[in-house]
Every structure is written in structure tokens, then in C-alpha cells.
C-alpha positions as a printed Julia matrix, in Angstrom:
227×3 Matrix{Float64}:
 115.46  100.66  108.27
 114.55   97.12  109.02
 115.37   96.32  112.71
 117.67   93.31  112.0
 119.92   91.5   109.56
 121.39   87.99  109.16
 124.67   86.3   109.6
 125.75   82.92  108.29
 125.88   80.75  111.37
 128.82   78.74  110.09
 130.91   81.89  109.97
 130.66   82.38  113.75
 132.75   80.9   116.53
 131.67   77.35  117.53
 130.69   78.33  121.04
 128.31   81.06  119.67
 126.55   78.52  117.31
 126.28   76.07  120.22
 124.64   78.6   122.45
 122.34   79.71  119.64
 121.16   76.27  118.82
 120.76   75.3   122.49
 118.88   78.26  123.75
 117.69   80.03  120.65
 119.66   83.21  121.43
 123.07   84.48  122.31
 124.23   87.8   123.81
 127.89   89.01  123.37
 129.09   92.14  124.87
 130.48   94.7   122.53
 134.05   95.9   123.47
 134.1    99.43  124.74
 136.48  100.58  121.86
 133.83  100.14  119.26
 130.63  100.69  121.29
 129.43  103.76  119.41
 126.39  102.75  117.34
 123.55  103.83  119.58
 122.36  106.13  116.85
 121.33  103.11  114.89
 118.58  102.44  117.43
 116.58  105.47  116.35
 116.67  104.18  112.78
 115.01  100.95  113.62
 111.58  100.22  112.27
 111.04   98.03  115.32
 111.35  100.7   118.02
 110.35   98.21  120.82
 114.05   97.14  120.48
 115.52  100.63  120.84
 117.15   99.88  124.2
 120.67  100.31  125.46
 120.97   96.67  125.85
 120.89   96.31  122.1
 123.47   98.97  121.71
 125.86   97.44  124.31
 125.63   93.87  123.1
 125.44   91.82  119.99
 122.02   90.09  120.32
 121.6    87.01  118.12
 118.43   84.93  117.53
 118.46   81.53  115.95
 116.11   81.74  112.97
 118.0    79.18  110.98
 120.46   81.86  110.23
 121.92   83.96  113.04
 119.51   86.96  113.15
 121.43   90.08  114.35
 119.15   92.46  116.14
 120.5    95.73  114.67
 119.75   97.36  111.34
 123.33   97.17  110.11
 126.79   96.73  111.5
 130.0    97.75  109.79
 131.82   94.49  108.83
 135.28   95.72  109.81
 134.02   96.49  113.36
 131.97   93.38  113.68
 135.18   91.42  113.02
 136.71   93.09  116.07
 134.26   91.39  118.44
 135.44   88.02  119.92
 133.66   85.18  118.1
 132.79   87.3   115.01
 136.34   87.48  113.39
 135.17   85.6   110.33
 131.46   86.72  110.35
 129.78   86.91  106.94
 126.42   88.56  106.13
 123.72   86.56  104.61
 121.19   89.44  104.37
 121.52   92.24  103.38
 123.82   91.39  100.5
 125.42   94.78  101.03
 126.92   93.51  104.13
 127.43   96.01  106.83
 126.59   99.08  104.76
 122.81   99.23  104.94
 119.58   97.39  105.17
 116.04   97.33  103.72
 114.61  100.84  103.71
 110.92  101.21  104.7
 108.17  104.03  105.3
 109.12  106.2   102.44
 105.3   106.79  101.76
 101.98  105.9   103.1
  98.6   105.92  101.57
  95.99  108.1   103.37
  93.32  105.67  104.45
  90.23  105.71  106.63
  89.34  103.21  109.39
  88.04  100.84  106.79
  91.55  101.04  105.22
  90.14  102.53  101.95
  92.61  104.93  100.29
  91.33  108.45  100.19
  89.8   109.53   96.83
  89.45  105.92   95.6
  86.49  103.67   95.55
  88.3   100.31   95.11
  91.67  100.7    96.76
  92.25   99.28  100.23
  95.6    99.18  101.91
  97.13   97.12  104.74
 100.37   96.76  106.67
 103.06   99.48  106.11
 101.32  100.91  103.08
  98.42  101.96  105.37
 100.61  103.63  107.87
 103.51  102.83  110.26
 102.05   99.45  111.32
 105.06   97.6   112.29
 105.32   93.8   112.3
 103.83   90.52  110.88
 100.81   90.5   113.18
  99.95   94.08  112.24
 100.29   93.23  108.57
  98.04   90.18  108.93
  95.27   92.0   110.83
  95.22   95.13  108.71
  95.61   93.04  105.48
  92.77   90.83  106.47
  90.47   93.81  106.89
  91.69   95.49  103.76
  91.27   92.42  101.64
  87.74   91.71  103.15
  86.65   95.26  102.48
  88.05   95.16   98.85
  85.82   92.08   98.28
  82.84   93.84   99.83
  83.5    96.93   97.63
  83.52   94.64   94.5
  80.1    93.2    95.67
  78.61   96.63   96.2
  78.64   96.33  100.05
  79.5    98.88  102.65
  83.0    98.28  104.22
  83.44   96.94  107.75
  85.01   99.17  110.38
  86.03   97.29  113.43
  84.88   98.82  116.7
  87.5   100.48  118.89
  86.51   98.24  121.76
  88.43   95.54  120.1
  92.25   95.73  120.0
  92.57   95.48  116.24
  89.85   98.12  115.7
  91.47  100.44  118.14
  94.86   99.93  116.71
  93.84  100.52  113.17
  91.64  103.55  114.06
  94.42  105.14  116.17
  97.23  104.59  113.65
  95.12  105.93  110.79
  94.64  109.18  112.85
  98.37  109.35  113.82
  99.37  109.31  110.24
  97.63  112.74  109.62
 100.07  114.52  111.99
 103.72  115.24  111.0
 105.05  114.59  114.49
 103.19  111.31  115.25
 103.57  110.08  111.71
 107.32  109.66  112.54
 106.56  107.15  115.15
 106.15  103.34  114.68
 103.16  101.45  116.02
 103.11   97.74  117.02
 101.33   95.4   119.36
 104.67   94.03  120.56
 106.12   97.2   122.24
 106.94  100.88  122.03
 104.2   103.6   122.14
 101.22  101.49  121.01
 101.78   98.72  123.44
 101.68  101.32  126.23
  98.47  102.65  124.85
  97.08   99.22  124.47
  97.74   98.46  128.21
  96.34  101.82  129.35
  93.02  101.07  127.47
  92.85   97.59  129.06
  93.03   95.97  125.55
  95.99   93.75  126.24
  95.08   90.22  127.41
  96.24   86.66  127.05
  92.89   85.31  128.43
  91.27   83.67  125.47
  87.83   83.64  127.16
  88.06   87.32  127.94
  89.07   88.18  124.37
  86.31   85.97  122.87
  83.7    87.7   125.13
  84.99   91.2   124.09
  84.72   90.31  120.36
  81.3    88.91  120.84
  80.17   91.99  122.81
  81.44   94.16  119.87
  79.36   92.01  117.45
  82.5    90.77  115.62
  82.34   87.09  116.13
  83.08   85.41  112.81
  83.01   88.76  111.17
  85.15   87.59  108.18
  83.24   84.4   107.67
  80.57   85.63  105.33
  80.54   88.17  102.56
């Protein structure tokens, strides 16, 4: 399931809305009597949030709506939490009964993101494997689209070197999708199992100059600029 849902801000207690709009987030402890939804954490597509803190508290983010960081929440129980007595779901429209379902099927792709057995089909994001998140969709989609254009022009596809974070991420996830056990995990730059791997391989950095030097050393500077 998707890792979050949305509540109408105007349906929440004024003090919650004030905190949301002042700080961008609001954390409300869940009463012990209804604290029984830790099983939802295992269902989240975004497993970097599968922490007890998200099971013990209502965690809201201000995204215009009040983003509730859990896949779903039974409405009758949500109404039992102080400040949420009149809460209404904005998304999903089913209210507290479910959320968007993902990862029913992946295409088998290689490191260029070309689908097995096809000459002109390239896949990115969650269609290429359990690549969770907007950033992951952007980087894999950019490579898939670029390689689709190359294929249309009779050119060999680009495979990003594994010395780059994106190349290592795509190459690793593609391999993990071939095994039934690792296929069930979710992979993202922002946490969980892949972020741990990224750190272990010294690929995580916020130093722009170091990243630029690594990309240049890999021969990937402006790699998408020309076709």
C-alpha cells in the first residue's frame, strides 16, 4: 500500500491545524486503547517509515492537506483520538478502509532498463522494480526515456556505471528483483535497506563538488545532453 493518506485540515482541531501550519508537522500520541495497528507498518511501500514511532503516534505533515503517515486508519478509531473527532479523509476516497495498491507486477529489465525479450520497451520507476519514491522514479525514468530514444535511433543503450549512486542503485535493484526473497523488499535512497547499502559503499554524499568529481570520473558528465 502507499505509505500515507490525506485528511482535510479543516476537519481537525484548531490547535492541530495551527501546529501544522506553523512547523509543517504535528505529532499526536495514540491512546493505548486503540494502539494496535503496527501490522500496517509492514504493508507500507515506504519502508523507511516502518518505525514504532509511526505506530505509537499520529504523524501529520502539512502538504496543503494534512498528510497522515500511515497507509490507512479506520475512521471510527481515528475519531477516538483527541483532535480528530471530526476528521474526514480527502484521499483515499474509501476513507479508512484502504489505500492505493502497488507492486502487483514488475517487468524484468536489465541495467539499461530494457524489458527482457523486447527491443523497444524501456521501463522506469515502480514498473522496473521496487524502486520507491519520486527521486527513484525520476532517475530511472530519465534513463529509460533516454535509452528508448537511443533505441529508436539505432544506438546502443547507456548503462550507468556502478561507481555512481544512480548506476549502483539501478543495477542492484534489477538484480534483487530476480530473487523471490529480495523481490519483496522496497528500495529507496531515503531510507531502509538501500540507504544502508548506499552508505556502506560510500555513495551517500551531500558534497556537490565530490559528487561532480565522481560523475566526471565515471565519464557521465552531461551524459543525457546529447543523443
